[in-house]
C-alpha positions as CSV (number, residue, x, y, z in Angstrom):
1,M,0.0,0.0,0.0
2,T,1.5,3.3,-1.1
3,K,1.7,6.4,1.1
4,K,-0.6,8.2,-1.3
5,L,-3.3,5.5,-0.8
6,I,-2.8,5.5,3.0
7,K,-3.2,9.3,3.0
8,Q,-6.4,9.1,0.9
9,I,-7.9,6.5,3.3
10,G,-7.0,8.7,6.2
11,V,-8.8,11.7,4.7
12,L,-11.9,9.6,3.9
13,A,-11.9,8.3,7.5
14,L,-11.6,11.9,8.9
15,I,-14.5,13.0,6.6
16,G,-16.6,10.1,7.9
17,V,-15.9,11.1,11.5
18,V,-16.9,14.7,10.8
19,L,-20.1,13.7,9.0
20,V,-21.1,11.5,12.0
21,A,-20.3,14.3,14.4
22,L,-22.4,16.7,12.3
23,A,-25.2,14.2,12.3
24,M,-25.1,14.0,16.1
25,W,-24.8,17.8,16.5
26,S,-27.9,18.4,14.3
27,E,-30.1,15.9,16.1
28,S,-33.2,17.7,17.4
29,L,-34.8,17.3,20.9
30,S,-38.6,17.5,21.3
31,V,-40.3,18.4,24.5
32,N,-44.0,18.2,25.0
33,T,-45.4,21.0,27.4
34,T,-48.8,21.5,28.8
35,V,-49.8,24.9,30.3
36,K,-52.9,25.3,32.3
37,T,-54.0,28.9,33.1
38,G,-55.8,30.0,36.2
39,E,-59.3,31.5,36.6
40,L,-60.3,34.8,38.1
41,D,-63.9,34.4,39.4
42,W,-66.1,35.6,42.3
43,R,-69.7,35.5,43.3
44,F,-72.3,36.7,45.7
45,V,-73.0,33.9,48.1
46,P,-76.7,32.8,48.0
47,G,-78.4,32.8,51.4
48,S,-75.8,35.2,52.9
49,V,-77.8,38.4,52.4
50,I,-79.4,40.0,55.4
51,Y,-81.0,43.5,55.5
52,L,-83.3,45.8,57.5
53,D,-87.0,46.2,56.8
54,A,-87.5,43.5,54.2
55,C,-90.6,43.7,52.1
56,G,-93.3,41.2,53.1
57,L,-92.0,40.3,56.5
58,P,-94.1,41.2,59.5
59,P,-92.9,43.0,62.7
60,G,-91.3,40.8,65.3
61,Y,-89.1,39.0,62.7
62,G,-85.8,39.7,64.4
63,F,-83.2,41.4,62.2
64,F,-85.9,41.7,59.5
65,R,-88.4,43.6,61.6
66,G,-90.9,45.3,59.3
67,N,-91.1,48.8,60.8
68,D,-89.1,51.5,59.1
69,W,-85.7,52.8,60.2
70,N,-84.8,56.5,60.4
71,A,-81.3,57.9,59.7
72,S,-81.2,59.6,63.2
73,Y,-77.3,60.0,63.2
74,Y,-77.0,61.4,59.7
75,P,-74.4,62.2,58.2
76,M,-73.0,59.3,60.2
77,P,-74.3,55.8,59.5
78,G,-76.7,54.4,62.0
79,A,-80.5,54.6,62.6
80,L,-83.3,54.3,65.1
81,Q,-86.4,52.2,64.4
82,L,-89.7,53.9,64.0
83,D,-93.2,52.7,65.0
84,K,-94.6,52.9,61.4
85,D,-94.2,50.4,58.5
86,V,-94.4,52.6,55.4
87,G,-91.5,51.8,53.1
88,C,-89.6,48.6,52.6
89,T,-86.4,47.1,51.1
90,E,-86.1,44.2,48.6
91,V,-82.8,42.6,47.6
92,N,-82.3,40.0,44.8
93,L,-79.2,38.4,43.5
94,L,-78.9,38.2,39.6
95,D,-76.8,36.1,37.3
96,T,-76.5,38.6,34.4
97,D,-74.0,36.6,32.2
98,G,-75.6,33.1,32.6
99,D,-72.5,31.4,34.1
100,G,-74.3,30.1,37.1
101,D,-72.8,32.6,39.5
102,Y,-74.6,35.6,41.1
103,D,-72.7,38.7,39.9
104,T,-75.1,41.5,40.5
105,M,-77.2,42.7,43.5
106,E,-80.5,44.4,42.8
107,V,-81.7,46.7,45.7
108,T,-85.2,48.1,45.4
109,L,-86.5,50.7,47.8
110,N,-90.3,50.8,47.8
111,N,-92.5,53.7,49.0
112,V,-89.6,55.3,50.8
113,Y,-89.1,58.9,51.9
114,P,-86.3,61.3,53.1
115,W,-84.2,59.8,55.9
116,Y,-85.5,56.3,55.3
117,Y,-82.5,54.0,56.2
118,T,-81.5,50.4,55.5
119,H,-78.5,48.3,56.1
120,I,-77.5,45.3,53.8
121,A,-74.9,42.7,54.6
122,F,-73.7,39.7,52.4
123,K,-70.7,37.5,51.5
124,V,-68.5,37.5,48.4
125,H,-66.7,34.2,47.6
126,N,-63.6,33.6,45.4
127,D,-64.7,30.8,43.1
128,G,-61.6,30.9,41.0
129,T,-58.1,29.5,41.3
130,I,-56.2,32.8,41.6
131,P,-56.0,35.0,44.7
132,L,-58.0,38.2,44.0
133,K,-58.7,41.6,45.5
134,I,-61.9,43.6,45.3
135,W,-60.8,46.5,43.1
136,R,-63.9,48.6,42.7
137,V,-67.7,48.5,43.2
138,V,-70.0,49.4,40.3
139,I,-73.3,51.1,41.2
140,N,-75.8,51.7,38.4
141,D,-72.9,51.6,35.9
142,V,-70.7,54.1,37.7
143,A,-67.4,52.7,39.1
144,Y,-66.1,53.7,42.6
145,Y,-62.7,52.8,44.0
146,E,-63.5,54.2,47.4
147,L,-66.9,55.0,48.8
148,N,-66.2,56.5,52.2
149,E,-64.5,59.6,53.6
150,Q,-62.9,57.2,56.0
151,E,-62.1,59.6,58.8
152,L,-65.4,61.6,58.8
153,Q,-67.6,58.7,57.7
154,Q,-69.7,61.1,55.6
155,G,-70.6,58.6,53.0
156,V,-71.0,59.3,49.3
157,E,-74.2,60.8,47.7
158,L,-75.5,59.1,44.6
159,D,-77.8,60.5,41.9
160,L,-79.9,57.5,40.8
161,N,-82.2,59.1,38.3
162,G,-79.8,61.5,36.5
163,D,-81.5,64.7,37.5
164,G,-78.4,66.2,39.0
165,E,-79.6,65.9,42.6
166,P,-78.4,63.2,45.0
167,D,-81.0,60.6,45.9
168,V,-79.3,58.5,48.5
169,T,-76.2,58.4,50.6
170,V,-74.2,55.2,50.8
171,W,-71.6,54.2,53.4
172,W,-69.5,51.2,52.4
173,G,-67.7,48.7,54.6
174,D,-63.9,48.8,54.2
175,N,-63.2,45.8,51.9
176,F,-61.6,47.5,49.0
177,G,-58.2,45.8,48.5
178,V,-59.0,42.8,50.7
179,Q,-57.2,39.7,49.4
180,L,-59.3,36.6,48.9
181,E,-57.5,33.3,48.4
182,P,-59.3,30.6,46.3
183,C,-62.4,29.3,48.3
184,W,-62.2,32.2,50.8
185,S,-65.2,34.5,51.5
186,A,-65.4,38.1,52.8
187,D,-68.2,39.8,54.8
188,I,-69.3,43.1,53.2
189,S,-72.0,45.5,54.2
190,F,-73.3,48.9,53.3
191,D,-75.9,51.5,54.5
192,L,-78.3,53.6,52.5
193,T,-80.2,56.7,53.4
194,V,-82.8,58.3,51.2
195,L,-82.3,62.1,50.8
196,Q,-84.6,65.1,50.3
197,A,-84.0,65.3,46.6
198,A,-85.2,61.7,45.9
199,P,-88.3,61.8,43.6
200,E,-91.7,61.4,45.2
201,G,-93.7,58.4,44.1
202,A,-90.7,56.7,42.5
203,T,-89.3,53.2,43.2
204,L,-85.6,53.5,43.6
205,T,-83.6,50.6,42.2
206,I,-79.9,50.2,42.7
207,Y,-77.7,47.7,40.8
208,I,-74.5,46.7,42.5
209,S,-71.6,44.6,41.2
210,F,-67.8,44.3,41.8
211,E,-64.7,44.2,39.7
212,A,-62.0,42.1,41.1
213,I,-58.4,41.9,40.1
214,Q,-55.6,39.4,40.6
215,W,-53.8,40.1,43.9
216,N,-50.5,41.4,42.4
217,E,-52.2,43.9,40.0
218,Y,-54.2,45.8,42.6
219,Y,-53.8,49.6,42.6
220,V,-56.0,52.7,43.4
221,P,-56.0,55.3,40.7
222,T,-55.0,58.8,41.6
223,P,-58.1,61.1,41.7
């Protein structure tokens, strides 16, 4: 075997090694990955709603006693019960998007008058898989990030019929920003007082909902 032949064989062998190496280097690796996203979801808890002066309930029914309440401490929250049963409060929970969860509270004030007062309490439950915080409350399509002057407890006046005059004052329990872990619930309550500018002979209806946000995105906008 000549040196030239030996050299050619060596070159061919080297080329073969390089080709094998290239084949190994170009081999692809496949990884199968499954990603499952979380769900942000909340609901009003059925059966948790309690309130003063419920329609259709007779006097002597404990917390639901039928006689009216008067905003005796206005502008602070709180009331004294009267000896007359004139107006009444009705509360219903609604599922407005058909997903099986109650997402809106409908409060109806029937035959009420200035300084009529009611108090409504309920629970909100985190039905999702992500911790959330109550970001803002929406009342008759208007969003509020805060509803109390916390130090003075003056409450916030709301114009329900769009005539430019306030119809009710609302005081809201301090649950903005409260973090709810999955399967946790929060107790929330608010008070309503009917004001002098409320229209006579009208039935006042208030629709209340919440907007919640994942716990690490919470902020309060600067007024």
